[in-house]
N, C-alpha and C positions, 0 to 999 in steps of 0.2 A: 965357358959357354959362349956361343956365338949366335946372335939373332940374324936370320937371313931373310931378305925380301926376294921377290921374284927377280930372276936374272934379267938384266937390261936387254939382252938380245930377244928374249921372249916378249917383253913389254913393248919394245920398239916394233916388233912384228904385229902385235895387236893394234898399236897406234897407227900402223900403216894399213890396217884392214884385214889382217889374217883372221881366219874364222876361228871361233872358240871351240870348246870341247863338244858342242852339239852341232858344229858345222855352220854356225850363224855368224855373220859379221857383227862385231861388238856394237851395241846401241850407244848412241851419243846422247848425253843429257847435260844439264847444268846443275852443278852442286848447290845444295841448300846449306852447305857448311857441315857442322858436326854430324857424325853418323855416316860419313862417306869416306872410309879409310882406304887410301891408295895402297895397294900391295907392293908398290915399288919404292916409294919414298918413305912409306910407313908413317905418313901424316894424313890428316883429313884433307881431302881435296878442298881448296879454298872456296868459300861461298862465292857464287857467281862464275866460277871457272868451269870450263868444259871438262867432262869426265866420260869414261867409257864404262859400260856395264856389260859383263859377259860371263859365260859359264866357264869355270876353270876346274881342272882336275890336277891336283899337285902330286900326281903319281905317274910313273911310266906304265903304260899298258892298262888293260882292263881286267879287273878281277873284282870279287865281291867287296873288298875293302877300299876300292878306288872311288872314294866319294867325290862327287862333282857338285859344285854350287856356285852361286853368284858371287862376283867380286867387282870392285871398283878400281879403276886406274885413272890417273890424271890423263886427260886427252892430249896435253902437250908434254914434251919430254921433261922429266924431273930426274933428280939425282937419286940413285939407288942407295937405300939405307944399308949400312953394314957396320956391325960393331958388337961390342960386348955389353953395352948399356941397354936398358929397357927402351925400346923404340917409343917415340912420342905417342903413336896411336894406341899403344897398349897402356896408356894412362888415362884414356878418355871414357872408360866404362868401369864400373865398380868391380867386375869380376870377369874371368875368362875360363874357357875350357882348355886344359892342357892335357895332352895324352901322348904316350910313347908309341913308337913304331919300330918294328924289327927291320933287318936289312932287306927282307922281301916285301916290305911295305904293308905288313899286317899289324893291326893294333895289338899291342902287348897288354893283355887283360890285366886289370888291377892298377894300371898306371893313370887312367883318366880321372880327372877331378875338376870340378869348378872351384877355382881359387880366386881370392881377392887379387886385384891387379898388383898390389904391393908384394904378393907372395909368389908371383910367377917364377922368379929365379930360384927361390927355395924349393918350390915343388919340382921344378925341372931337375934340380940337383938330386932330389930324392928319386925321381924317375930314372935318371942316368945311373943310379946304383945297381939297377937291374941289368946284368950283362947282355940280356936279349935286346935291350933298347939301343937302337942306332941313332935315332933322332926323335924329336918331338914336334908336334904342331901346337900352335896357339890358335884357338878358334873362338868365335863369338859364343858366350855362355847362353845367349837367348836364341840364336838362330843357327848355330853350328857352322857359320861361314868361316872358311879358312882365312887367317890373317898373316901368319908368319911361321917360319920354321926355326927350331932351335937345334943346334948341333953341339956336340961336346967341345969342339974346336978344331 
């Protein structure tokens, strides 16, 4: 299993002022610390550091399942997270929503569940047993905000 953050080229474009999913320039703000997960380094934006707030849609194209929501990014360049271990930001809340998607970006019904942070990998392993599942999203259990993608590898 591989956890993926937003691609660096996409993040650098937002940091340079590219408009978000709603056609707006990302908002600039100052992080208050915990609760501001950067979708690129997959760590909380450090307290007092600049951050961007923008609307993001982690899907190609528009369709009924193409959810759009708010995300945070470090305002300054940060290193992209990539790896098989649970990213740091996914240990900062007690639970997360994990759900599987098919190759056409549709939710595979029956795969979504709110799971304890410590069970994300186990739940994703179960989700990937369904041959219709191509990838999974990890989202906020309380706000449904997109956090990271999980691929089989």
